[in-house]
C-alpha positions in Angstrom: 62.9 30.4 94.4 65.9 31.9 96.2 67.5 35.2 95.3 71.0 35.8 94.1 72.3 36.4 97.6 71.0 33.1 98.9 72.4 31.4 95.8 75.8 32.9 96.6 75.5 31.7 100.2 74.6 28.3 99.0 77.7 28.3 96.7 79.8 29.1 99.8 78.3 26.1 101.6 76.3 28.4 104.0 72.8 27.6 105.0 71.2 30.4 107.1 70.0 29.2 110.5 66.7 30.1 112.1 67.3 33.6 113.6 68.0 33.6 117.3 65.5 35.0 119.7 66.6 37.7 122.1 68.2 36.7 125.4 66.7 39.7 127.3 64.3 42.6 126.9 65.0 43.8 123.4 64.1 43.0 119.8 66.4 41.3 117.3 66.0 44.1 114.8 64.4 47.4 114.2 63.4 48.9 110.8 63.2 52.6 110.5 62.9 54.3 107.1 65.2 52.3 104.8 67.6 51.3 107.6 67.7 48.0 109.4 69.4 47.9 112.8 70.3 44.4 113.8 71.0 43.7 117.5 74.3 42.1 118.4 74.7 38.5 117.2 76.8 36.0 119.0 78.4 32.8 117.6 75.4 30.4 117.8 75.8 27.4 115.5 73.9 24.2 114.9 74.8 22.9 118.4 74.2 26.1 120.3 76.7 28.6 121.6 80.2 28.2 120.1 83.5 29.9 120.7 83.2 30.7 124.4 86.5 32.1 125.6 88.9 35.1 125.4 91.1 36.1 122.5 94.7 36.2 123.6 93.9 33.7 126.5 93.3 30.4 124.9 91.8 31.6 121.6 94.0 32.8 118.7 93.1 35.3 115.9 92.0 32.5 113.5 89.6 31.1 116.0 88.2 34.6 116.6 87.7 35.0 112.9 85.7 31.8 112.8 83.5 33.2 115.6 83.1 36.5 113.9 82.2 34.8 110.6 79.5 32.8 112.4 78.2 36.1 113.9 77.9 37.5 110.4 76.0 34.5 109.3 73.6 35.1 112.1 73.3 38.8 111.1 72.2 37.7 107.6 69.7 35.3 109.2 68.2 38.2 111.1 68.2 40.4 107.9 66.4 37.6 106.0 63.8 37.5 108.8 63.4 41.3 108.7 63.3 41.8 105.0 62.1 38.4 103.6 64.8 38.6 100.8 68.5 39.4 101.2 68.5 40.9 97.7 66.7 43.9 99.3 69.9 44.8 101.0 71.4 47.8 99.2 74.3 48.4 101.5 75.8 47.1 104.8 76.4 50.6 106.3 78.3 49.7 109.5 79.1 46.8 111.7 80.5 46.9 115.2 82.5 44.0 116.4 83.1 43.3 120.1 86.0 41.1 121.0 86.2 39.3 124.4 89.9 39.7 124.9 92.8 39.5 127.4 94.1 42.9 128.5 97.2 42.7 126.2 95.4 41.5 123.1 95.5 44.0 120.3 94.4 42.2 117.1 90.7 43.2 117.3 90.5 44.4 113.7 92.0 41.1 112.4 89.3 39.1 114.4 86.4 41.2 113.1 87.7 40.6 109.5 86.0 37.3 109.8 82.6 39.0 109.8 83.6 41.7 107.2 85.0 39.1 104.8 81.9 37.0 105.0 79.6 40.0 104.3 81.7 40.9 101.3 81.8 37.3 100.1 78.0 37.1 100.3 77.0 40.5 99.2 79.9 41.8 97.0 80.2 45.6 97.1 76.9 45.8 99.0 78.7 44.1 101.9 81.5 46.7 102.2 81.0 48.8 105.3 82.3 51.2 107.9 83.2 49.4 111.1 84.5 49.5 114.6 86.3 46.6 116.3 86.7 47.0 120.1 88.0 44.9 122.9 85.8 44.0 125.9 86.6 42.5 129.3 83.7 40.1 128.8 80.7 39.4 126.6 77.4 37.7 127.2 77.6 33.9 127.9 81.4 34.2 127.7 81.4 34.2 123.9 84.5 35.4 122.2 82.8 37.8 119.7 79.6 39.7 119.2 78.7 41.7 116.0 75.8 44.1 115.3 74.9 45.9 112.0 73.2 48.8 110.3 71.9 47.8 106.9 70.3 49.9 104.2 67.5 48.2 102.2 65.0 48.9 99.4 
């Protein structure tokens, strides 16, 4: 039987993918005490890497939000792998969103809203979090967005 959070995801039309394996010498998550640190997740969808490009240079804010939303879905997939049940999440404490952007692009917070909005849709008040949204000159594999998270669990 699935928990309330997974039922909510299902009602949103979201099926969690198998969590991605690390692309280098690191682990996808670390649990310490009641905190779960999830490594940066990129927009990997059913067909592999998606949203490769720069915001402000071929990608608009709406496209960036879709990429950030996909990153948040992948964060939840990692959380499920780590915790076994998303209902164990008591609070998303903080996310950091990295935006691959042109030098004059300034709408990083609007892009990362794609991840923030998904977390609140899926988790309600437990998904509300502190956050940083920063611009980068490049990101791994040329993706447009990467998001990591700190989550409290029971």
